[in-house]
N, C-alpha and C positions, 0 to 999 in steps of 0.2 A: 455813510456807507457801512454795510454789514461786514463783520470780520469773521473769517472761519475760524472754528476751534483749532484747526492745524495751524493757521497763521499765528492765533493767539499764543499758543504753546511753543512755537518756534522762536517768537520773540520774547516772551516772558515765561520761561519755564519754572513754574512754582514749585515750592518744596513740597515733599511728601508730607502731609499733615500726620501728627500723632493721633492714635485711636481712631483712624478712619476705618470704614468698612473695607474688607478685602475684596478685589476685583477678580473675577474669574471669567475666562473665555472657555466656551465649549462650541466647537464648530467643525464644519467638514470643508475640505478644499479639494479641487481637482488635482491631478498629478502635477500640473504646471502652475498650481497656486491661485487658482480663481475660486471665488465663493459663489458666484453668480455670472450669468452671461450679461453681455453689455447692456441689455433691457432689464436687468433684475430678475429674470426667470431662473428658476432651480429646477427644471424638469429633469436635468441630467441626474440630480441627486435623487429625486423621487424614483426614476428608473433604476438607479444603482440600488437603492434600498429595498426595491421589490425582489432583489437576489438575495436578501438576507434570510437566514432560517427563521422560520415562524416563531414570533414573540421576541425576537432578537431587537433591543434598541440600543445596543452598543454603549451601554452605561449611562444613558441620558436620565432615566428615571432615578438611579442612584445619585446621580450629580444633582438633579434638581430637588432631591430630598434635602439637601443641604444648603439650598438657596433660600435667602430671606427677602430678597427684592430683585427685581429686573431694572436695567437701564438700557434702553435700546434707542437706535436713531430714528429719525422721522421716516426715512425711506422704508427701513425694515418694518417699522409699525404699519405703515401703509399697506405693506405686503401681507402682514400677518392679520390685518382686518379682514382680509379675504378668506381667511380660514375659518371653516365651520366644523366643529364649534370653536370658540375662543379658546386658544391652547393655555392660557394662564388664568383659570378661574381662581378666585380667592387670594390672588397674589397682587402685591403692590408692583405697579410698573411705571417708570419714569421715562418719559419720551423726551430726548434732548433734541432741540431744533434751535438754529440761530438763523435760518433762512427765511422761514414763514411759519405763520400760526399753524398748529396741529389741530385737525378736527378729530375730536375724541366723542364718540357716540355716547349719549347720555346713559346708556345702559352699562357702559363700562366705568363710569364715574361712581364713587370718588377713588376707586383703587388706581385708576389710570390717570396720571397727571403730566402736564407739560411742565419743562423745566429749562431755563436758559442759564442755570448756575454753571460754574466751572466745574471740571471733573472733580478736582480736589474739594471744593466746598461741597459738592453734592455727596462724596463719599463720607465726608466729615458729618453732614446732616443726617445722613441715613444711619450712622453709627449711633448718633445721639438719639435716634428713634428706635434703636435696638437691633438693627441688622448687623450681622457680622459678616455675611458673604453675599456678594452681589454678583449676578450674572450680566455680562456684557454682550450684546448682540447687534450686529451691524457693522460692515466693513469699516466705513469711514469713523464710526464711533469707536471701534477697537483701535484703529490707528491713532486716534486722538489720544486715548488713554495710554497707548504704548509710548507715543511722543512725550507725554508727560511722566513717563516712568511710574505709572500708577496701576499696572497690571500686575497681580502677583502669581497667577496660575494660569496655564493655558492646557487645554485638552483639544488637540487638532488630529481629526481623522482624515486621512488621505483616501481618496477614492480613485481607483485606478482608471481614470479616463483624462483624455487630453482636449481641452476646450479651444486652445488657441488665441482666445480673447475673452475679455470679461472683467468683472470687477474683482480686484486683488484684494487678498486678506491683509497684506503688508505693503507699507509705503515708505517714504522718506523719514528719516530720523534725525533729531539734532545731535545725536551721539550714539555710539554702540550701546547695545543692551546685552548684557551676558545672562544666560540662563542655564539651569541644570536639568537634565532629564531624569525622571522619576520612574519610568517604566514605559514599555512598549507591548502592545497587544496586536494580534492579528487574526482575522477571520478568513474561512475558506473562500469567501466571495472576493477576496483580495483587498478588503478595508484594512489599513494599518493606522493605529492610533497611539499617539505618543503624548506623554504627560510631562509638562514642564513646569519648573518653578524658577521664580526670579532669583538670580544670583544676587548675593550681597557681599 
């Protein structure tokens, strides 16, 4: 029987490894806390981004300039595969999946790899390969790393739309997680972006 990452860390919350890569989140949510519709669509986000001033990327390019590798969930990877062009050229991407094998097009190998390592082991291995900052993408994946207390920073942009249902950014945790806020920005189209650091 397969075990989910969430169940694994609820029952066996591993220690934060020394000298691991830092894990960072950069993501947008609806006003009611959803990152996608129930079927995974993000059309609401695309529509909202169309209201942004020309050339405004809400800090994404600056954020990505400091990222050494990406770790994304299988569902997110399958969604991103539909983007043209591939949004992460030249970057190492690690696709985490414990439910089924991930189909990786030959054109994306060897930079895109599947992994079934634990979050802690993966961050440690990435650090050993020279990665200092890792971008986490995918709701379930982020929840897993948060459950293991392995997320260091979060940049969350709230979009002024209510979806009513969908896939949430946050989920159950084995214990409270305290954070400090480093700054808040807002734009005329209603986007509000907050930066958080894990409290120690």
